[in-house]
C-alpha positions in Angstrom: -0.5 29.4 4.9 -2.0 25.4 4.6 -2.2 24.4 8.1 -0.6 21.3 9.2 -2.2 17.7 8.7 -3.2 16.7 12.4 -1.6 12.6 12.9 -3.5 11.1 15.4 -2.0 8.1 17.0 1.3 6.2 18.2 4.3 9.1 17.9 7.8 9.0 18.0 10.5 11.6 16.6 11.3 9.3 13.6 7.3 9.5 12.1 7.7 12.8 12.7 10.9 13.6 11.3 9.8 11.7 7.8 6.9 13.6 8.0 8.8 17.0 7.8 11.1 16.0 5.1 8.6 15.0 3.1 7.4 18.8 3.2 4.1 18.1 4.9 3.4 20.6 7.4 2.7 18.2 10.4 1.5 18.0 14.0 1.1 14.2 15.5 -0.7 13.9 18.5 -0.8 10.8 20.8 -4.0 10.4 22.6 -4.3 7.4 24.7 -6.8 7.8 26.0 -9.6 9.5 23.4 -12.0 9.2 26.7 -10.7 11.5 28.4 -9.8 14.1 25.6 -13.5 13.4 25.3 -14.2 15.1 28.4 -12.1 18.2 28.5 -13.3 21.5 27.3 -13.5 22.5 23.7 -10.9 24.7 24.2 -8.3 21.9 24.8 -9.6 20.3 22.1 -9.2 23.3 19.7 -5.5 23.6 20.9 -4.5 20.1 20.2 -6.5 19.5 16.9 -6.8 23.0 15.3 -9.8 23.6 13.8 -8.3 25.1 11.3 -6.4 21.8 10.0 -8.3 20.3 6.7 -6.5 17.0 6.8 -5.9 14.6 9.4 -5.4 10.9 10.2 -6.2 9.2 12.6 -3.7 5.6 13.5 -4.8 3.3 15.8 -2.9 -0.1 15.9 -6.0 -1.1 18.4 -9.9 -0.6 17.4 -10.6 2.2 16.4 -13.5 3.3 18.6 -13.3 6.7 19.4 -10.8 7.8 16.9 -13.6 8.7 14.5 -13.9 11.3 16.2 -10.8 13.6 16.3 -10.9 13.0 12.8 -14.8 14.0 11.6 -14.6 14.0 7.7 -11.7 15.7 7.6 -10.0 12.0 6.7 -9.6 8.7 7.4 -8.9 6.5 10.9 -6.4 3.4 10.1 -7.3 1.1 12.6 -9.0 -2.4 13.4 -12.8 -2.3 13.5 -12.8 -5.2 14.9 -11.9 -7.9 17.2 -9.5 -11.3 17.2 -6.6 -10.5 15.1 -2.9 -11.6 16.3 -0.1 -12.5 15.0 3.0 -11.7 15.5 3.8 -7.9 15.9 5.6 -7.4 12.7 3.2 -9.8 10.5 -0.1 -7.6 12.5 1.3 -4.1 11.6 2.6 -4.9 7.9 -0.5 -6.8 7.3 -2.9 -4.1 8.4 -1.2 -1.2 7.3 0.6 0.1 10.2 3.7 0.7 8.4 5.4 4.2 7.9 5.1 4.3 4.8 1.3 3.4 4.4 1.0 5.8 6.7 2.9 8.4 4.7 0.5 7.9 2.0 -2.4 7.9 3.5 -1.6 11.4 5.3 -0.1 12.6 1.5 -3.9 11.5 -0.1 -5.5 13.3 2.5 -3.4 16.4 2.3 -3.6 16.4 -1.8 -7.8 15.8 -1.3 -7.9 18.7 1.1 -5.7 21.4 -1.9 
């Protein structure tokens, strides 16, 4: 049985439902403070991020510093690599690929690469 893909980032029921409808076993993890999470014991990391999960995608609508630690070499981080972007929210999200369709497509690509 394939372990679930792990999506770390802004989580809500609609995103999780759509990922599940698309037949990807998915676990959505919200990590508002990676610094706090980083101080937790390894057993906590394992319980949340599932070491057997080979496919991971992190979504960070701000600077992606620190999110790489949650995915490692198991997938990409969709996030900003610099500061200063300040268009209206809808333009920002669309322009930087923070859309449900882009996250789904990235997740599918990562999952397929691991099969």
